[in-house]
PDB file of N, CA, C and O in Angstrom:
ATOM      1  N   UNK A   1     -11.735  29.401  -5.823  1.00  0.00           N
ATOM      2  CA  UNK A   1     -13.431  28.533  -5.445  1.00  0.00           C
ATOM      3  C   UNK A   1     -13.270  28.843  -4.627  1.00  0.00           C
ATOM      4  O   UNK A   1     -12.277  28.994  -3.915  1.00  0.00           O
ATOM      5  N   UNK A   2     -15.088  29.141  -4.508  1.00  0.00           N
ATOM      6  CA  UNK A   2     -15.802  29.128  -3.559  1.00  0.00           C
ATOM      7  C   UNK A   2     -16.168  28.151  -2.495  1.00  0.00           C
ATOM      8  O   UNK A   2     -15.755  26.996  -2.402  1.00  0.00           O
ATOM      9  N   UNK A   3     -16.999  28.769  -1.707  1.00  0.00           N
ATOM     10  CA  UNK A   3     -17.232  27.834   0.000  1.00  0.00           C
ATOM     11  C   UNK A   3     -17.509  26.511  -0.796  1.00  0.00           C
ATOM     12  O   UNK A   3     -16.694  25.594  -0.697  1.00  0.00           O
ATOM     13  N   UNK A   4     -18.927  26.337  -1.797  1.00  0.00           N
ATOM     14  CA  UNK A   4     -19.234  24.847  -2.401  1.00  0.00           C
ATOM     15  C   UNK A   4     -18.757  24.501  -3.172  1.00  0.00           C
ATOM     16  O   UNK A   4     -19.298  23.685  -3.918  1.00  0.00           O
ATOM     17  N   UNK A   5     -17.499  24.951  -3.379  1.00  0.00           N
ATOM     18  CA  UNK A   5     -16.646  24.593  -4.290  1.00  0.00           C
ATOM     19  C   UNK A   5     -15.673  23.669  -3.623  1.00  0.00           C
ATOM     20  O   UNK A   5     -15.320  22.567  -4.043  1.00  0.00           O
ATOM     21  N   UNK A   6     -15.302  24.252  -2.562  1.00  0.00           N
ATOM     22  CA  UNK A   6     -14.683  23.390  -1.614  1.00  0.00           C
ATOM     23  C   UNK A   6     -15.129  22.548  -0.882  1.00  0.00           C
ATOM     24  O   UNK A   6     -14.330  21.680  -0.531  1.00  0.00           O
ATOM     25  N   UNK A   7     -16.253  22.480  -0.475  1.00  0.00           N
ATOM     26  CA  UNK A   7     -17.014  21.259   0.344  1.00  0.00           C
ATOM     27  C   UNK A   7     -16.995  20.530  -0.517  1.00  0.00           C
ATOM     28  O   UNK A   7     -16.470  19.473  -0.166  1.00  0.00           O
ATOM     29  N   UNK A   8     -17.459  20.536  -2.003  1.00  0.00           N
ATOM     30  CA  UNK A   8     -17.798  19.571  -2.722  1.00  0.00           C
ATOM     31  C   UNK A   8     -15.927  18.715  -2.959  1.00  0.00           C
ATOM     32  O   UNK A   8     -15.643  17.518  -3.006  1.00  0.00           O
ATOM     33  N   UNK A   9     -15.382  19.451  -3.019  1.00  0.00           N
ATOM     34  CA  UNK A   9     -13.696  18.795  -3.203  1.00  0.00           C
ATOM     35  C   UNK A   9     -13.751  17.859  -2.174  1.00  0.00           C
ATOM     36  O   UNK A   9     -13.702  16.639  -2.330  1.00  0.00           O
ATOM     37  N   UNK A  10     -13.864  18.515  -1.014  1.00  0.00           N
ATOM     38  CA  UNK A  10     -13.371  17.623   0.316  1.00  0.00           C
ATOM     39  C   UNK A  10     -14.007  16.644   0.274  1.00  0.00           C
ATOM     40  O   UNK A  10     -13.427  15.583   0.048  1.00  0.00           O
ATOM     41  N   UNK A  11     -15.511  16.677   0.491  1.00  0.00           N
ATOM     42  CA  UNK A  11     -16.193  15.299  -0.123  1.00  0.00           C
ATOM     43  C   UNK A  11     -15.901  14.533  -0.672  1.00  0.00           C
ATOM     44  O   UNK A  11     -15.962  13.385  -0.232  1.00  0.00           O
ATOM     45  N   UNK A  12     -15.553  14.754  -1.613  1.00  0.00           N
ATOM     46  CA  UNK A  12     -15.470  13.766  -2.721  1.00  0.00           C
ATOM     47  C   UNK A  12     -13.993  13.415  -2.735  1.00  0.00           C
ATOM     48  O   UNK A  12     -13.824  12.341  -3.312  1.00  0.00           O
ATOM     49  N   UNK A  13     -13.002  13.895  -2.346  1.00  0.00           N
ATOM     50  CA  UNK A  13     -11.745  13.398  -1.667  1.00  0.00           C
ATOM     51  C   UNK A  13     -12.082  12.326  -0.515  1.00  0.00           C
ATOM     52  O   UNK A  13     -11.487  11.260  -0.353  1.00  0.00           O
ATOM     53  N   UNK A  14     -12.848  12.676   0.036  1.00  0.00           N
ATOM     54  CA  UNK A  14     -13.066  12.063   1.467  1.00  0.00           C
ATOM     55  C   UNK A  14     -13.467  10.847   1.006  1.00  0.00           C
ATOM     56  O   UNK A  14     -12.763   9.952   1.473  1.00  0.00           O
ATOM     57  N   UNK A  15     -14.510  10.378   0.113  1.00  0.00           N
ATOM     58  CA  UNK A  15     -14.954   9.407  -0.528  1.00  0.00           C
ATOM     59  C   UNK A  15     -13.886   8.524  -1.112  1.00  0.00           C
ATOM     60  O   UNK A  15     -13.490   7.435  -0.694  1.00  0.00           O
ATOM     61  N   UNK A  16     -13.458   9.282  -2.272  1.00  0.00           N
ATOM     62  CA  UNK A  16     -12.107   8.530  -2.603  1.00  0.00           C
ATOM     63  C   UNK A  16     -11.079   7.982  -1.819  1.00  0.00           C
ATOM     64  O   UNK A  16     -10.957   6.780  -1.581  1.00  0.00           O
ATOM     65  N   UNK A  17     -10.456   8.741  -1.484  1.00  0.00           N
ATOM     66  CA  UNK A  17      -9.634   7.968  -0.264  1.00  0.00           C
ATOM     67  C   UNK A  17     -10.154   6.982   0.682  1.00  0.00           C
ATOM     68  O   UNK A  17      -9.422   6.001   0.818  1.00  0.00           O
ATOM     69  N   UNK A  18     -11.284   6.991   1.405  1.00  0.00           N
ATOM     70  CA  UNK A  18     -11.850   5.975   2.000  1.00  0.00           C
ATOM     71  C   UNK A  18     -12.050   4.651   1.379  1.00  0.00           C
ATOM     72  O   UNK A  18     -11.883   3.600   1.997  1.00  0.00           O
ATOM     73  N   UNK A  19     -12.430   4.728   0.084  1.00  0.00           N
ATOM     74  CA  UNK A  19     -12.830   3.687  -0.752  1.00  0.00           C
ATOM     75  C   UNK A  19     -11.575   3.013  -1.321  1.00  0.00           C
ATOM     76  O   UNK A  19     -11.379   1.800  -1.394  1.00  0.00           O
ATOM     77  N   UNK A  20     -10.809   3.942  -1.688  1.00  0.00           N
ATOM     78  CA  UNK A  20      -9.386   3.244  -1.946  1.00  0.00           C
ATOM     79  C   UNK A  20      -8.912   2.810  -0.768  1.00  0.00           C
ATOM     80  O   UNK A  20      -8.486   1.748  -1.222  1.00  0.00           O
ATOM     81  N   UNK A  21      -8.596   2.747   0.521  1.00  0.00           N
ATOM     82  CA  UNK A  21      -8.207   2.866   1.545  1.00  0.00           C
ATOM     83  C   UNK A  21      -8.760   1.303   1.880  1.00  0.00           C
ATOM     84  O   UNK A  21      -8.046   0.304   1.959  1.00  0.00           O
ATOM     85  N   UNK A  22     -10.321   1.368   2.068  1.00  0.00           N
ATOM     86  CA  UNK A  22     -10.786   0.223   2.109  1.00  0.00           C
ATOM     87  C   UNK A  22     -10.516  -1.014   1.380  1.00  0.00           C
ATOM     88  O   UNK A  22     -10.271  -2.120   1.861  1.00  0.00           O
ATOM     89  N   UNK A  23     -10.594  -0.678   0.169  1.00  0.00           N
ATOM     90  CA  UNK A  23     -10.361  -2.183  -0.874  1.00  0.00           C
ATOM     91  C   UNK A  23      -8.715  -2.071  -0.369  1.00  0.00           C
ATOM     92  O   UNK A  23      -8.451  -3.063   0.311  1.00  0.00           O
ATOM     93  N   UNK A  24      -8.052  -1.552  -0.447  1.00  0.00           N
ATOM     94  CA  UNK A  24      -6.461  -1.709  -0.356  1.00  0.00           C
ATOM     95  C   UNK A  24      -6.343  -2.747   1.005  1.00  0.00           C
ATOM     96  O   UNK A  24      -5.890  -3.881   0.850  1.00  0.00           O
ATOM     97  N   UNK A  25      -6.783  -2.269   2.335  1.00  0.00           N
ATOM     98  CA  UNK A  25      -6.663  -2.908   3.385  1.00  0.00           C
ATOM     99  C   UNK A  25      -7.230  -4.105   3.448  1.00  0.00           C
ATOM    100  O   UNK A  25      -6.659  -5.109   3.876  1.00  0.00           O
ATOM    101  N   UNK A  26      -8.611  -4.051   2.942  1.00  0.00           N
ATOM    102  CA  UNK A  26      -9.664  -5.125   2.760  1.00  0.00           C
ATOM    103  C   UNK A  26      -9.316  -6.469   1.937  1.00  0.00           C
ATOM    104  O   UNK A  26      -9.352  -7.650   2.282  1.00  0.00           O
ATOM    105  N   UNK A  27      -8.949  -5.816   0.655  1.00  0.00           N
ATOM    106  CA  UNK A  27      -8.843  -6.617  -0.394  1.00  0.00           C
ATOM    107  C   UNK A  27      -7.582  -7.345  -0.974  1.00  0.00           C
ATOM    108  O   UNK A  27      -7.238  -8.526  -1.036  1.00  0.00           O
ATOM    109  N   UNK A  28      -7.046  -6.178  -1.365  1.00  0.00           N
ATOM    110  CA  UNK A  28      -5.561  -6.348  -2.143  1.00  0.00           C
ATOM    111  C   UNK A  28      -4.475  -6.481  -1.099  1.00  0.00           C
ATOM    112  O   UNK A  28      -3.578  -6.961  -1.792  1.00  0.00           O
ATOM    113  N   UNK A  29      -4.009  -6.373   0.038  1.00  0.00           N
ATOM    114  CA  UNK A  29      -3.490  -6.207   0.636  1.00  0.00           C
ATOM    115  C   UNK A  29      -3.379  -6.886   1.786  1.00  0.00           C
ATOM    116  O   UNK A  29      -2.355  -6.860   2.468  1.00  0.00           O
ATOM    117  N   UNK A  30      -4.607  -7.655   2.137  1.00  0.00           N
ATOM    118  CA  UNK A  30      -5.302  -8.106   3.312  1.00  0.00           C
ATOM    119  C   UNK A  30      -4.184  -9.497   3.790  1.00  0.00           C
ATOM    120  O   UNK A  30      -3.680  -9.644   4.904  1.00  0.00           O
ATOM    121  N   UNK A  31      -4.024 -10.310   2.707  1.00  0.00           N
ATOM    122  CA  UNK A  31      -3.411 -11.412   3.084  1.00  0.00           C
ATOM    123  C   UNK A  31      -1.651 -11.188   3.527  1.00  0.00           C
ATOM    124  O   UNK A  31      -1.046 -11.805   4.404  1.00  0.00           O
ATOM    125  N   UNK A  32      -0.980  -9.853   2.392  1.00  0.00           N
ATOM    126  CA  UNK A  32       0.359  -9.681   2.586  1.00  0.00           C
ATOM    127  C   UNK A  32       0.500  -9.087   4.404  1.00  0.00           C
ATOM    128  O   UNK A  32       1.325  -9.503   5.218  1.00  0.00           O
ATOM    129  N   UNK A  33      -0.561  -8.042   4.648  1.00  0.00           N
ATOM    130  CA  UNK A  33      -0.523  -7.668   6.088  1.00  0.00           C
ATOM    131  C   UNK A  33      -0.976  -8.669   7.247  1.00  0.00           C
ATOM    132  O   UNK A  33      -0.685  -8.548   8.437  1.00  0.00           O
ATOM    133  N   UNK A  34      -1.779  -9.727   6.644  1.00  0.00           N
ATOM    134  CA  UNK A  34      -1.751 -10.952   7.918  1.00  0.00           C
ATOM    135  C   UNK A  34      -0.786 -11.607   8.099  1.00  0.00           C
ATOM    136  O   UNK A  34      -0.330 -11.991   9.176  1.00  0.00           O
ATOM    137  N   UNK A  35      -0.272 -11.843   6.704  1.00  0.00           N
ATOM    138  CA  UNK A  35       1.186 -12.396   7.087  1.00  0.00           C
ATOM    139  C   UNK A  35       2.245 -11.853   7.922  1.00  0.00           C
ATOM    140  O   UNK A  35       2.801 -12.535   8.783  1.00  0.00           O
ATOM    141  N   UNK A  36       2.587 -10.422   7.642  1.00  0.00           N
ATOM    142  CA  UNK A  36       3.390 -10.054   8.276  1.00  0.00           C
ATOM    143  C   UNK A  36       3.417  -8.960   9.415  1.00  0.00           C
ATOM    144  O   UNK A  36       4.439  -8.602  10.000  1.00  0.00           O
ATOM    145  N   UNK A  37       2.269  -8.531   9.620  1.00  0.00           N
ATOM    146  CA  UNK A  37       1.670  -7.564  10.677  1.00  0.00           C
ATOM    147  C   UNK A  37       0.735  -8.485  11.591  1.00  0.00           C
ATOM    148  O   UNK A  37       0.434  -8.167  12.741  1.00  0.00           O
ATOM    149  N   UNK A  38       0.356  -9.523  11.035  1.00  0.00           N
ATOM    150  CA  UNK A  38      -0.620  -9.965  12.068  1.00  0.00           C
ATOM    151  C   UNK A  38      -1.073  -9.539  13.682  1.00  0.00           C
ATOM    152  O   UNK A  38      -2.223  -9.430  14.107  1.00  0.00           O
ATOM    153  N   UNK A  39       0.360  -9.312  14.520  1.00  0.00           N
ATOM    154  CA  UNK A  39       0.292  -9.346  15.594  1.00  0.00           C
ATOM    155  C   UNK A  39      -0.171  -8.027  15.801  1.00  0.00           C
ATOM    156  O   UNK A  39      -0.836  -7.952  16.834  1.00  0.00           O
ATOM    157  N   UNK A  40      -0.046  -6.843  15.120  1.00  0.00           N
ATOM    158  CA  UNK A  40      -0.381  -5.597  15.362  1.00  0.00           C
ATOM    159  C   UNK A  40      -2.096  -5.184  14.748  1.00  0.00           C
ATOM    160  O   UNK A  40      -2.741  -4.247  15.220  1.00  0.00           O
ATOM    161  N   UNK A  41      -2.505  -5.910  13.858  1.00  0.00           N
ATOM    162  CA  UNK A  41      -3.636  -6.109  13.473  1.00  0.00           C
ATOM    163  C   UNK A  41      -4.898  -6.242  14.378  1.00  0.00           C
ATOM    164  O   UNK A  41      -4.883  -7.189  15.165  1.00  0.00           O
ATOM    165  N   UNK A  42      -5.994  -5.421  14.375  1.00  0.00           N
ATOM    166  CA  UNK A  42      -6.824  -5.587  15.330  1.00  0.00           C
ATOM    167  C   UNK A  42      -8.393  -6.498  15.001  1.00  0.00           C
ATOM    168  O   UNK A  42      -8.798  -6.586  13.842  1.00  0.00           O
ATOM    169  N   UNK A  43      -8.863  -6.882  15.713  1.00  0.00           N
ATOM    170  CA  UNK A  43      -9.942  -7.671  14.946  1.00  0.00           C
ATOM    171  C   UNK A  43     -11.129  -7.310  14.249  1.00  0.00           C
ATOM    172  O   UNK A  43     -11.793  -7.904  13.400  1.00  0.00           O
ATOM    173  N   UNK A  44     -11.276  -5.908  14.948  1.00  0.00           N
ATOM    174  CA  UNK A  44     -12.153  -5.172  13.315  1.00  0.00           C
ATOM    175  C   UNK A  44     -11.703  -3.720  13.467  1.00  0.00           C
ATOM    176  O   UNK A  44     -10.829  -3.229  14.181  1.00  0.00           O
ATOM    177  N   UNK A  45     -12.667  -3.097  12.468  1.00  0.00           N
ATOM    178  CA  UNK A  45     -12.112  -1.846  12.172  1.00  0.00           C
ATOM    179  C   UNK A  45     -12.676  -0.796  13.227  1.00  0.00           C
ATOM    180  O   UNK A  45     -13.870  -0.787  13.526  1.00  0.00           O
ATOM    181  N   UNK A  46     -11.790   0.052  13.750  1.00  0.00           N
ATOM    182  CA  UNK A  46     -12.336   1.321  14.588  1.00  0.00           C
ATOM    183  C   UNK A  46     -12.387   2.545  14.049  1.00  0.00           C
ATOM    184  O   UNK A  46     -11.474   3.363  13.935  1.00  0.00           O
ATOM    185  N   UNK A  47     -13.859   2.646  13.622  1.00  0.00           N
ATOM    186  CA  UNK A  47     -14.592   3.256  12.776  1.00  0.00           C
ATOM    187  C   UNK A  47     -14.498   4.846  13.073  1.00  0.00           C
ATOM    188  O   UNK A  47     -14.291   5.726  12.238  1.00  0.00           O
ATOM    189  N   UNK A  48     -14.674   4.980  14.291  1.00  0.00           N
ATOM    190  CA  UNK A  48     -14.289   6.499  14.752  1.00  0.00           C
ATOM    191  C   UNK A  48     -13.409   7.003  14.275  1.00  0.00           C
ATOM    192  O   UNK A  48     -13.284   7.980  13.537  1.00  0.00           O
ATOM    193  N   UNK A  49     -12.323   5.851  14.998  1.00  0.00           N
ATOM    194  CA  UNK A  49     -10.822   6.556  14.451  1.00  0.00           C
ATOM    195  C   UNK A  49     -10.457   6.872  13.030  1.00  0.00           C
ATOM    196  O   UNK A  49      -9.752   7.799  12.632  1.00  0.00           O
ATOM    197  N   UNK A  50     -11.125   5.838  12.261  1.00  0.00           N
ATOM    198  CA  UNK A  50     -10.565   6.056  10.686  1.00  0.00           C
ATOM    199  C   UNK A  50     -11.191   6.940  10.146  1.00  0.00           C
ATOM    200  O   UNK A  50     -10.602   7.599   9.290  1.00  0.00           O
ATOM    201  N   UNK A  51     -12.864   7.309  10.529  1.00  0.00           N
ATOM    202  CA  UNK A  51     -13.338   8.512  10.205  1.00  0.00           C
ATOM    203  C   UNK A  51     -12.233  10.416  10.148  1.00  0.00           C
ATOM    204  O   UNK A  51     -11.833  11.256   9.342  1.00  0.00           O
ATOM    205  N   UNK A  52     -12.251  10.073  11.788  1.00  0.00           N
ATOM    206  CA  UNK A  52     -11.095  11.029  12.127  1.00  0.00           C
ATOM    207  C   UNK A  52     -10.044  11.482  11.403  1.00  0.00           C
ATOM    208  O   UNK A  52      -9.841  12.632  11.014  1.00  0.00           O
ATOM    209  N   UNK A  53      -9.122  10.113  11.182  1.00  0.00           N
ATOM    210  CA  UNK A  53      -7.854  10.116  10.415  1.00  0.00           C
ATOM    211  C   UNK A  53      -8.183  10.720   8.813  1.00  0.00           C
ATOM    212  O   UNK A  53      -7.519  11.568   8.216  1.00  0.00           O
ATOM    213  N   UNK A  54      -9.354  10.044   8.349  1.00  0.00           N
ATOM    214  CA  UNK A  54      -9.251  10.496   7.057  1.00  0.00           C
ATOM    215  C   UNK A  54      -9.924  11.884   6.788  1.00  0.00           C
ATOM    216  O   UNK A  54      -9.762  12.515   5.744  1.00  0.00           O
ATOM    217  N   UNK A  55     -10.890  12.394   8.103  1.00  0.00           N
ATOM    218  CA  UNK A  55     -11.237  14.129   7.791  1.00  0.00           C
ATOM    219  C   UNK A  55     -10.047  14.854   8.171  1.00  0.00           C
ATOM    220  O   UNK A  55      -9.844  15.723   7.323  1.00  0.00           O
ATOM    221  N   UNK A  56      -9.232  14.870   9.022  1.00  0.00           N
ATOM    222  CA  UNK A  56      -7.878  15.191   9.097  1.00  0.00           C
ATOM    223  C   UNK A  56      -6.795  15.212   7.793  1.00  0.00           C
ATOM    224  O   UNK A  56      -6.271  16.240   7.363  1.00  0.00           O
ATOM    225  N   UNK A  57      -6.622  14.129   7.369  1.00  0.00           N
ATOM    226  CA  UNK A  57      -5.751  13.829   6.268  1.00  0.00           C
ATOM    227  C   UNK A  57      -5.985  14.675   5.215  1.00  0.00           C
ATOM    228  O   UNK A  57      -5.122  15.333   4.634  1.00  0.00           O
ATOM    229  N   UNK A  58      -7.563  14.646   4.888  1.00  0.00           N
ATOM    230  CA  UNK A  58      -7.748  15.795   3.684  1.00  0.00           C
ATOM    231  C   UNK A  58      -7.852  17.007   3.925  1.00  0.00           C
ATOM    232  O   UNK A  58      -8.016  17.845   3.037  1.00  0.00           O
ATOM    233  N   UNK A  59      -7.761  17.306   5.302  1.00  0.00           N
ATOM    234  CA  UNK A  59      -7.666  18.844   5.154  1.00  0.00           C
ATOM    235  C   UNK A  59      -6.049  18.981   5.095  1.00  0.00           C
ATOM    236  O   UNK A  59      -5.654  19.847   4.315  1.00  0.00           O
ATOM    237  N   UNK A  60      -5.234  18.385   5.675  1.00  0.00           N
ATOM    238  CA  UNK A  60      -3.693  18.508   5.225  1.00  0.00           C
ATOM    239  C   UNK A  60      -3.360  18.124   3.805  1.00  0.00           C
ATOM    240  O   UNK A  60      -2.230  18.334   3.364  1.00  0.00           O
ATOM    241  N   UNK A  61      -4.233  17.613   3.132  1.00  0.00           N
ATOM    242  CA  UNK A  61      -4.079  17.652   1.572  1.00  0.00           C
ATOM    243  C   UNK A  61      -4.260  19.222   0.874  1.00  0.00           C
ATOM    244  O   UNK A  61      -3.501  19.682   0.020  1.00  0.00           O
ATOM    245  N   UNK A  62      -5.253  19.804   1.358  1.00  0.00           N
ATOM    246  CA  UNK A  62      -5.746  20.924   1.149  1.00  0.00           C
ATOM    247  C   UNK A  62      -4.775  21.558   1.432  1.00  0.00           C
ATOM    248  O   UNK A  62      -4.188  22.203   0.563  1.00  0.00           O
ATOM    249  N   UNK A  63      -4.290  21.531   2.950  1.00  0.00           N
ATOM    250  CA  UNK A  63      -3.220  22.473   3.045  1.00  0.00           C
ATOM    251  C   UNK A  63      -1.876  22.740   2.458  1.00  0.00           C
ATOM    252  O   UNK A  63      -1.115  23.707   2.428  1.00  0.00           O
ATOM    253  N   UNK A  64      -1.871  21.561   2.016  1.00  0.00           N
ATOM    254  CA  UNK A  64      -0.500  21.343   1.352  1.00  0.00           C
ATOM    255  C   UNK A  64      -0.178  21.695  -0.138  1.00  0.00           C
ATOM    256  O   UNK A  64       0.910  21.826  -0.698  1.00  0.00           O
ATOM    257  N   UNK A  65      -1.779  21.838  -0.727  1.00  0.00           N
ATOM    258  CA  UNK A  65      -1.914  22.600  -2.162  1.00  0.00           C
ATOM    259  C   UNK A  65      -2.190  23.760  -2.023  1.00  0.00           C
ATOM    260  O   UNK A  65      -1.831  24.434  -2.988  1.00  0.00           O
ATOM    261  N   UNK A  66      -2.893  24.555  -0.890  1.00  0.00           N
ATOM    262  CA  UNK A  66      -2.625  25.771  -0.630  1.00  0.00           C
ATOM    263  C   UNK A  66      -1.021  26.442  -0.330  1.00  0.00           C
ATOM    264  O   UNK A  66      -0.598  27.529  -0.723  1.00  0.00           O
ATOM    265  N   UNK A  67      -0.597  25.828   0.160  1.00  0.00           N
ATOM    266  CA  UNK A  67       1.349  26.314   0.467  1.00  0.00           C
ATOM    267  C   UNK A  67       1.862  26.056  -0.817  1.00  0.00           C
ATOM    268  O   UNK A  67       2.871  26.688  -1.128  1.00  0.00           O
ATOM    269  N   UNK A  68       1.314  25.143  -1.758  1.00  0.00           N
ATOM    270  CA  UNK A  68       2.145  24.585  -3.129  1.00  0.00           C
ATOM    271  C   UNK A  68       1.788  25.733  -4.146  1.00  0.00           C
ATOM    272  O   UNK A  68       2.560  25.730  -5.105  1.00  0.00           O
ATOM    273  N   UNK A  69       0.731  26.810  -4.199  1.00  0.00           N
ATOM    274  CA  UNK A  69       0.418  27.789  -4.939  1.00  0.00           C
ATOM    275  C   UNK A  69       0.987  28.764  -4.795  1.00  0.00           C
ATOM    276  O   UNK A  69       1.278  29.420  -5.795  1.00  0.00           O
ATOM    277  N   UNK A  70       1.428  29.305  -3.240  1.00  0.00           N
ATOM    278  CA  UNK A  70       2.401  30.337  -3.007  1.00  0.00           C
ATOM    279  C   UNK A  70       3.556  30.383  -3.547  1.00  0.00           C
ATOM    280  O   UNK A  70       4.324  31.309  -3.286  1.00  0.00           O
TER     281      UNK A  70
END
C-alpha cells in the first residue's frame, strides 16, 4: 500500500472510530454512564484531548496490523 493509500485508510479509520464513539458515548450509553459514572464525567467534551487520543489510537492500530503481518 502506498503513502496515499495509508493516509486514506488512516483518515477513514479516524472518522469511523470518532463517529462510532460519539454515538456510543453521546446516545447509546449516556444514561448508563450517567447513572454509574456521573462523578467521573466532565460537563463538556475536551475536544483537543479526544482528537489527540483518536489520532494516537489509530496509529496504534496500524502498528498492531503491521506487527501481525510479520
